[in-house]
C-alpha positions as a Markdown table, in Angstrom:
| # | Residue | x | y | z |
|---|---|---|---|---|
| 1 | Met | -10.7 | 6.7 | 11.9 |
| 2 | Lys | -7.9 | 5.0 | 10.0 |
| 3 | Leu | -6.9 | 5.3 | 6.3 |
| 4 | Ile | -5.2 | 2.3 | 4.6 |
| 5 | Val | -4.0 | 3.1 | 1.1 |
| 6 | Gly | -2.7 | 0.6 | -1.5 |
| 7 | Leu | -0.6 | 2.3 | -4.2 |
| 8 | Gly | -0.8 | 1.4 | -7.9 |
| 9 | Asn | -2.0 | 2.5 | -11.3 |
| 10 | Pro | -5.6 | 2.2 | -12.5 |
| 11 | Gly | -6.5 | 0.4 | -15.7 |
| 12 | Lys | -6.4 | -3.1 | -17.2 |
| 13 | Glu | -2.9 | -2.6 | -18.6 |
| 14 | Tyr | -1.5 | -2.2 | -15.1 |
| 15 | Glu | -3.4 | -5.0 | -13.3 |
| 16 | His | -1.1 | -7.3 | -11.4 |
| 17 | Thr | 2.1 | -5.5 | -12.4 |
| 18 | Arg | 4.9 | -5.2 | -9.9 |
| 19 | His | 4.1 | -1.5 | -9.4 |
| 20 | Asn | 0.5 | -2.5 | -8.4 |
| 21 | Ala | 1.6 | -4.5 | -5.4 |
| 22 | Gly | -0.2 | -2.0 | -3.1 |
| 23 | Phe | -3.4 | -2.4 | -5.1 |
| 24 | Asp | -3.1 | -6.2 | -4.9 |
| 25 | Ala | -2.3 | -6.2 | -1.2 |
| 26 | Ile | -5.2 | -3.9 | -0.4 |
| 27 | Asp | -7.5 | -6.2 | -2.3 |
| 28 | Glu | -6.3 | -9.0 | 0.0 |
| 29 | Leu | -7.1 | -6.8 | 2.9 |
| 30 | Ala | -10.6 | -6.1 | 1.6 |
| 31 | Lys | -11.2 | -9.9 | 1.6 |
| 32 | Leu | -10.1 | -10.0 | 5.2 |
| 33 | Cys | -12.6 | -7.2 | 5.9 |
| 34 | His | -15.4 | -8.9 | 3.9 |
| 35 | Thr | -15.8 | -6.0 | 1.5 |
| 36 | Ser | -14.8 | -4.8 | -1.9 |
| 37 | Ile | -13.2 | -1.5 | -2.8 |
| 38 | Asp | -15.6 | -0.2 | -5.4 |
| 39 | Gln | -17.1 | 3.2 | -4.2 |
| 40 | Lys | -15.7 | 6.2 | -6.1 |
| 41 | Lys | -14.7 | 9.1 | -3.9 |
| 42 | Phe | -11.7 | 11.4 | -3.5 |
| 43 | Asn | -10.4 | 10.5 | -7.0 |
| 44 | Ala | -10.0 | 7.0 | -5.6 |
| 45 | Leu | -11.8 | 3.7 | -5.1 |
| 46 | Ile | -12.6 | 3.3 | -1.5 |
| 47 | Ala | -14.5 | 1.0 | 1.0 |
| 48 | Gln | -15.6 | 2.0 | 4.5 |
| 49 | Val | -15.5 | -0.8 | 7.0 |
| 50 | Arg | -15.7 | -1.2 | 10.8 |
| 51 | Val | -13.2 | -3.5 | 12.4 |
| 52 | Gly | -14.0 | -3.9 | 16.1 |
| 53 | Asn | -14.5 | -0.3 | 17.3 |
| 54 | Glu | -12.5 | 1.3 | 14.5 |
| 55 | Gln | -13.9 | 2.9 | 11.4 |
| 56 | Val | -11.5 | 2.2 | 8.5 |
| 57 | Ile | -11.2 | 3.6 | 4.9 |
| 58 | Leu | -9.5 | 1.3 | 2.4 |
| 59 | Met | -8.3 | 3.3 | -0.6 |
| 60 | Lys | -6.9 | 2.7 | -4.1 |
| 61 | Pro | -6.0 | 6.1 | -5.6 |
| 62 | Leu | -7.1 | 6.5 | -9.3 |
| 63 | Thr | -4.6 | 9.4 | -9.8 |
| 64 | Tyr | -1.8 | 7.1 | -11.1 |
| 65 | Met | 1.1 | 6.3 | -8.9 |
| 66 | Asn | 3.1 | 9.6 | -9.1 |
| 67 | Ala | 0.1 | 11.7 | -7.9 |
| 68 | Ser | -1.2 | 9.4 | -5.2 |
| 69 | Gly | -1.0 | 12.2 | -2.6 |
| 70 | Glu | -3.8 | 14.1 | -4.4 |
| 71 | Ala | -6.3 | 11.4 | -3.5 |
| 72 | Val | -4.9 | 10.8 | 0.0 |
| 73 | Ile | -5.0 | 14.5 | 1.0 |
| 74 | Gln | -8.7 | 14.7 | 0.0 |
| 75 | Ala | -9.7 | 11.9 | 2.3 |
| 76 | Val | -7.4 | 13.2 | 5.1 |
| 77 | Asn | -9.0 | 16.6 | 4.9 |
| 78 | Phe | -12.5 | 15.4 | 4.6 |
| 79 | Tyr | -12.4 | 13.0 | 7.5 |
| 80 | Lys | -9.8 | 14.9 | 9.6 |
| 81 | Ile | -7.5 | 11.9 | 9.7 |
| 82 | Glu | -4.3 | 12.3 | 11.7 |
| 83 | Thr | -1.0 | 11.2 | 10.1 |
| 84 | Lys | -0.5 | 8.6 | 12.8 |
| 85 | Asp | -3.7 | 6.9 | 11.5 |
| 86 | Ile | -2.5 | 6.5 | 7.9 |
| 87 | Leu | -0.9 | 3.3 | 6.5 |
| 88 | Ile | 0.5 | 3.1 | 3.0 |
| 89 | Ile | 1.2 | -0.2 | 1.2 |
| 90 | His | 3.5 | 0.0 | -1.8 |
| 91 | Asp | 6.1 | -1.9 | -3.9 |
| 92 | Asp | 9.8 | -1.7 | -3.2 |
| 93 | Leu | 12.6 | -2.4 | -5.7 |
| 94 | Asp | 15.2 | -2.8 | -3.0 |
| 95 | Leu | 13.5 | -5.8 | -1.4 |
| 96 | Pro | 13.5 | -9.3 | -2.8 |
| 97 | Val | 10.2 | -10.8 | -4.0 |
| 98 | Gly | 8.4 | -12.3 | -1.0 |
| 99 | Lys | 9.9 | -9.9 | 1.6 |
| 100 | Leu | 8.1 | -7.1 | 3.5 |
| 101 | Arg | 9.5 | -4.2 | 5.5 |
| 102 | Ile | 7.3 | -2.3 | 7.8 |
| 103 | Arg | 8.3 | 1.2 | 9.0 |
| 104 | Thr | 6.8 | 4.1 | 10.9 |
| 105 | Gln | 8.7 | 6.8 | 9.0 |
| 106 | Gly | 11.5 | 7.5 | 6.6 |
| 107 | Ser | 12.2 | 8.7 | 3.1 |
| 108 | Ser | 10.3 | 7.5 | 0.1 |
| 109 | Gly | 13.3 | 5.5 | -1.1 |
| 110 | Gly | 12.6 | 6.7 | -4.6 |
| 111 | Gln | 9.0 | 5.4 | -4.6 |
| 112 | Lys | 7.2 | 8.3 | -6.3 |
| 113 | Gly | 3.7 | 7.5 | -5.0 |
| 114 | Met | 5.0 | 7.5 | -1.4 |
| 115 | Gln | 6.9 | 10.8 | -2.2 |
| 116 | Ser | 3.7 | 12.4 | -3.5 |
| 117 | Ile | 1.9 | 11.4 | -0.3 |
| 118 | Met | 4.7 | 12.8 | 1.9 |
| 119 | Asn | 4.7 | 16.0 | -0.1 |
| 120 | His | 1.0 | 16.5 | 0.4 |
| 121 | Leu | 1.0 | 15.6 | 4.1 |
| 122 | His | 4.2 | 17.5 | 4.7 |
| 123 | Ser | 5.6 | 14.6 | 6.7 |
| 124 | Gln | 7.9 | 11.6 | 6.5 |
| 125 | Glu | 6.3 | 10.1 | 9.6 |
| 126 | Ile | 3.9 | 7.9 | 7.7 |
| 127 | Gln | 3.5 | 4.2 | 8.5 |
| 128 | Arg | 4.1 | 2.0 | 5.5 |
| 129 | Ile | 4.3 | -1.6 | 4.4 |
| 130 | Arg | 6.9 | -2.1 | 1.6 |
| 131 | Val | 6.3 | -5.2 | -0.6 |
| 132 | Gly | 9.4 | -6.5 | -2.3 |
| 133 | Ile | 9.4 | -6.8 | -6.0 |
| 134 | Asp | 13.2 | -7.0 | -6.5 |
| 135 | Lys | 14.9 | -5.4 | -9.5 |
| 136 | Asn | 16.8 | -6.4 | -12.6 |
| 137 | Pro | 19.8 | -4.2 | -13.7 |
| 138 | Leu | 19.3 | -5.3 | -17.3 |
| 139 | Ile | 15.8 | -3.9 | -17.5 |
| 140 | Pro | 15.0 | -0.2 | -17.3 |
| 141 | Ile | 13.2 | 0.5 | -14.0 |
| 142 | Val | 10.0 | 1.8 | -15.7 |
| 143 | Asp | 9.7 | -1.3 | -17.9 |
| 144 | Tyr | 10.5 | -3.5 | -14.9 |
| 145 | Val | 8.0 | -2.1 | -12.4 |
| 146 | Leu | 5.3 | -2.2 | -15.1 |
| 147 | Gly | 6.0 | -5.8 | -15.9 |
| 148 | Lys | 4.4 | -8.9 | -14.3 |
| 149 | Ile | 6.0 | -11.1 | -11.7 |
| 150 | Pro | 7.5 | -14.2 | -13.4 |
| 151 | Lys | 5.7 | -17.5 | -12.7 |
| 152 | Glu | 8.7 | -18.9 | -10.7 |
| 153 | Ser | 8.3 | -16.0 | -8.2 |
| 154 | Lys | 4.5 | -15.8 | -8.1 |
| 155 | Ala | 4.0 | -18.0 | -5.0 |
| 156 | Asp | 6.4 | -15.9 | -3.0 |
| 157 | Tyr | 4.9 | -12.7 | -4.3 |
| 158 | Gln | 1.3 | -13.8 | -3.5 |
| 159 | Asp | 2.5 | -14.9 | 0.0 |
| 160 | Ser | 3.9 | -11.4 | 0.6 |
| 161 | Leu | 0.6 | -9.8 | -0.5 |
| 162 | Ile | -1.3 | -11.9 | 2.0 |
| 163 | Lys | 1.2 | -11.1 | 4.8 |
| 164 | Ala | 1.0 | -7.4 | 3.9 |
| 165 | Ala | -2.8 | -7.6 | 4.2 |
| 166 | Glu | -2.6 | -9.5 | 7.5 |
| 167 | Ala | -0.1 | -6.9 | 8.8 |
| 168 | Ala | -2.4 | -4.0 | 7.7 |
| 169 | Tyr | -5.4 | -5.8 | 9.4 |
| 170 | Met | -3.4 | -6.3 | 12.6 |
| 171 | Ser | -2.5 | -2.6 | 12.6 |
| 172 | Ile | -6.1 | -1.6 | 12.9 |
| 173 | Ser | -6.4 | -2.9 | 16.5 |
| 174 | His | -2.8 | -3.3 | 17.6 |
| 175 | Asp | 0.1 | -0.9 | 18.3 |
| 176 | Phe | 2.2 | -0.5 | 15.2 |
| 177 | Ser | 5.3 | -1.6 | 17.0 |
| 178 | Glu | 3.7 | -5.0 | 17.6 |
| 179 | Val | 2.9 | -5.3 | 13.8 |
| 180 | Met | 6.6 | -4.4 | 13.0 |
| 181 | Asn | 7.9 | -7.0 | 15.5 |
| 182 | Arg | 5.7 | -9.7 | 14.1 |
| 183 | Tyr | 6.1 | -9.1 | 10.3 |
| 184 | Asn | 9.6 | -7.7 | 9.9 |
| 185 | Lys | 11.0 | -11.1 | 11.1 |
| 186 | Ser | 9.6 | -13.0 | 8.1 |
């Protein structure tokens, strides 16, 4: 069984903000899986799907970004999911809009949702897809991440969400090194 988690904040006021790139990307993944993420369980919205021979849980934690690990650890413990079978999709201030970076491990890079998950799983060896949202030194980080993507960047941003979803989908049935080789080039 695999667990794919998109990070974000619940609620209308946070919809489609930069910090909800993980939620938006996992919604794109749900479309590829012909499902919707609408079942409430583990303090999250989830969907259970089968892709080929693999059972997959898609998750959007409802704990707010900084406590994402609370929802993830509940699913991990319930289904006995191994860390190697977890994939997290989240926003990244250090990447330009439209860029993805896919890694098998590393620090949280200051992303508090990812840090919460690493704290709860006691590991930095967690696969992740980082979706670039850029940054603006003139805007405080909290205000920036909770803002919307400007219209001149929307096409690149939407393209990165679709690529993140495609990479996540590919990770279900392919070795993660193949996913990295394919999507870290773009």
